[in-house]
N, C-alpha and C positions, 0 to 999 in steps of 0.2 A: 289643731296643735301638731309641730312637727319635732320630733326630739332625737337627738343623735348623741353618742357618748364615745369617748377614746379613752385608752389607758395610757400611762407614762407621760412623755413629753410631747406626744403628738396632739395636735389642736385640730378640732373640726374645721374643715376647709370654710364651710359658710361663715363661722365665727371669725377666723383669721381674716377673711375677705371683708367682712363687716367692719372689723377693728381697723384694718388698713385703709379702707375707704373713708372711715369716720375721721380718722387722723389726718388724712389727706385734706378732708374737707374743712376741717377747723381753721387752719392758717387761710385758706380762700374766704371762709365766712367772715374772717376778721380784717381782710385786706381792706385797706382805705379808712380803717377806723383805728383809732387810739385805743390801747388796751383798757383805758380806764372806763370804756363803754361797753365792754362786754355785757352782752344780754339785750342789746338793742336790736340784733338781727340785722339782715341786709335787705335792702329794698328789691322788690321784684319789678323791675322796670318801672313803667309810670303808671302802674295799677293802683298805687296807694297803699298795698299791702308788703308786709315784710315777712322774711323768713327766719326763725330763730329756733332756740331750744335749749337743752341742757344734757350733759352726759354726767353719770355719777357711778363711781366704781368703789366698792366697798371690802374690806378685808375685816375677817372675824376669827379670833383665836379663842375657844372656850377653855375653860381651865382642865377640862377632861374631852379630848378629841382633836380631830385634824383642823388646822387652820384652813379657811374657805375664802377665795376670792371671787366676788360676784360682781358681773356688770350689771348693777343693780336698775339703772334707768338710762333709756336712750329716748328722749323725748323731742318732738318736733312741733313748733308753733308756727301758724300761719295768722297774721293779724293786721289790723289797720283800719283805716276811715274810707268808707265808700263814699260818703258825702259828710260835710262839716258836723252833722247831727247822727249819723249812722255808721257804728263800727262793728266789726266782726272779729271773732277769734275762735280758732280750731286749733286742737292739740291731740297728737296721737303719740302713743307711747309703747315701746316694747319692754317690759320689765323682768328682772331676773331672768335675763334670757342666756347668760353664759356664766357658769360656775366651774371653777377649779378647786378640787379638794382631795387630799389623800391620794394624789397620783392619778385622780380621774379629772376628765373634762367632760362637761355636759352642756349641750345648747337645747334650750326649752322656750320657743317663742310664745310669748303672751302679748300679743297685739291688741291694744286696747284704745277705744276712743275717748280719752279723757274728758275733753270739752268740747262743745260746738254751740256757739250762740251769736245771736245778733243783738245789739243793744242801741236803743234810741235815747240820745241825749237832749232832753227837752230844755233843762237847765240844771245847775248844780243841786238843785231842790228835787228835781224829779228826772229819774233815769228809769228805762224800762229794759228789761232785758228777757229774751226768750230762748229757750234751748237748754243745753245741759251746762250747769256750773256748779262751782264749789259751793257748798253749804255754808251760809254765814254764820258760823259758830266759833268763837274764840279768836285767837290771832294766828295760831300755827296752821289751821287748815287752809286758810286762803292764800298763804305764802308759804308753800311746803316744798319746793324744788331744793334738792339738796343743797346746791351753793349757797342759797339764802337762809338756811337753818343754822342752829347753834350745835347741835349733837347728832351723832350717826344715826341713832334711832330716833323715832317720834315717840313722845309720851303718848300712853294709851289714851288719855282724856282728850287728846288733839283729833282723835278719829275712831275709836273703838266703840263709842256708845251712840253714835248717830250715824246716818248716810254722809259719806264724805261729799257725795254729789247728789244733785237733784236735777230732775228733767222737768221743766215747767217754766213759771213766769216768776220774775223778781223784779219788785219796785224798790229803788233806794234813792238815797239823797242826802245832802247835808246842809244843816240850818246855822249859818254864822250867828255867833253870840258873843259877847265881850268877855265872858268868864269861861269860853271853851266852846268849840263846835260840837253840834248834836248830829249824829249820823243814825238813819234809820235803814232797815232792811225788812221788807214783807214779801214773803215767798209762799208759792202753792205748787202742789203737783197733784194732777188728777188724771194721769195717764202712765202707761208703760215706762220704765227708765230706758234710757238709750245706752246700750251697753253695760248691763247691770253688773258683769263681773269687776269693775272698778270699785264696787263698794262692799265693804265687810258687812253692813246693814244695806240690805237691798229694798227698795220700796217703790210702790207705785202710786201711793196716797200719802201726802204730806202737806202741812200748813204750819206757818210759823212766822217769827220775826225776830228782830234784834234792835236793841237801842244802845248806842256807844257815845260816850262822852270823851271828847279830846280835850286834854289841857296842855299847858307849856310842859310840865314834866311827867306825863303819863296819860293813861286812859282807863276807863272801866267800860265794860259791856255786859249786858244781860239778854241772852237768847231764851226764847221759848219756842217749843217745837212739839208737834204731835204727829207721828207717823206709824204706819203698819207695816211690818216687815214682811216682803214678798214671798220668802220661803217658809219661814215658821208661822206666820199670820200673827205674830205677836204685836199687841197695839201699845206704842211707848209715848209717855208724855215726858217730855224732858225739859229741865231748865238749868239755869247755872250761871255762872259769873266768870268774866276773866278780868285781869287787872294788870297793868304795866306801870313802872315807876322807873324813872331814869334821872341821873343828876351827876354831873361831872363823868366819871369813868365807869360808874356802876349803873346797871341795868339789872332790876328785879321784876320777873313777871310769873304768872300762873294762870292756870284755868282750872274749874271743877265743873263737873256736871253731875246732876242727879235725876233719876228717871224712875217712873212708875210702869211696870212692864205687866200687862195682861195678857194672859196666853188665850189660844182660841177656845179653850175649854173652860176658861173663866178664872183660872188660877192666877194670883197676883202676887208680885215681889217687887223689890227696889234694888237699883243698882246705882254705883256711883264711881267717879273716877276724878282724880285731881294731880296735878303737877305744880311744883314750885322751882323755879330756876333762878340763879344768880350769875351774871356775867361781869367780870372785871376786866376792863381794857388795859392791857399793859401798855401798849401803844396804839396807834390807830389801826395796826395790822394783826396784832397778836393778843389774845384773849384767853383767859381762864374762866372755865364753866364749871358749875356745881348744880345738880338737879336732884331731886327727890319726886317719886310719884307712887300712888296706890291706887288700886281699882277693885271693885267687888261686884261680881256679876249678880243677876238675879236668881242664879243657881247656887250661890254663896261660894263661887270660886273666886279666890282672892289672890292678889297679884301685888307685888312691891319692888321697886327697882330704886338704885341709887347709883348715879353717875358722876364721875369728875373727868374732866377733860380739858384740852388745849385746841385752840381754834387758830389758824392762820389764814388771813385773807391778803395774798400778795397784791391781788388788784381786785376792785370790786367785781362780783361774778365769778371769782375763782377762790375756791376754799379748800382747805387741808384740815382734816380733824383727827385727833387721837383720844380715844375715851376708854376709861376703865369702868365697867358696870358689874354690879351685884344684882342678880334678879333671884326672887323667891315667889313661888307660887303658881297659879295656873290663871288663864283667862282665855276665853274663846276666840282667840285670833291666831292666825298662823305664827306672827313674829313673836309672840310671847312663849317664853321658854326659861326655866331655872338655870341657876350656875352663874359662877363669875366668868367674864370673859374681857378681852381687850379688843377694841374695834379701831378701824381707822376707815377713812374715806377720803377720795379725791371727787372734787365737782366743779364743773365749768358750765357757766352759760355761753352760749354764742349766738 
């Protein structure tokens, strides 16, 4: 990791160069594409692969303290079909790499390998994935790039109680039924994680699955997961539920997880987390968002948050968010902290 900082208005040369390069590359990436298809990337010759990614910039002003601008994510994807049945996906990311706060600017690179997998598509009913992939729990975790989410911060229930990524095997598929499709996921890990730093909960052993029922106006899913934390050696057995309901201009969704945590010394406790969110579409591009969440760790640390916000999507793949959030309590993840704050973000897929 390389870190540099400056005072006042001076900006680190590397950060400035990175920003200029990125801003110059975005129009080139979109060349030949309609703005409505942001996020599809650009073709890499005749290889069948495409290059894409996303950028997210956050602004945060706590009730007490300086405002902070964070270049939160710069993520690059390489994806595509090697054959009609074999596809690949790779994602690398530099997160929280440039912050400006209180007259200071800091560059601190966190280069991560987020995903790397090969997938074999036997049919809609049977798909096999091998490598590092997003853990199929809830709805937020599998679609978490900033331009595609509803609030600036992720709710804790969407990532803090289970490993965000697994490195192993995933079997999935969809079974068509008249009263709604049924989707299944079965996954297992019995090997070291690939770039463990991307997880709040790091694991080298995990097994689990999820069933999800899709209907016209929503879906319901139930995950079951058992894993052993690589650092603490805690054994966690987790279940939960997520639900989505939408009709006309209203979308209501939520997730809840509950886990039994057994330490290496045999002590046991439970932890839970949940959030509920409502989104009202004023137009096809303007949305009002309200969200409430709560979490309690196995060590009785409790966290609560309430969020009200506005989301504007001028084009698909482009988002502007403004949130007011109240936070209370503690939870053992970096992002959690008490106090009221105003948050804003800009995100774009390319």
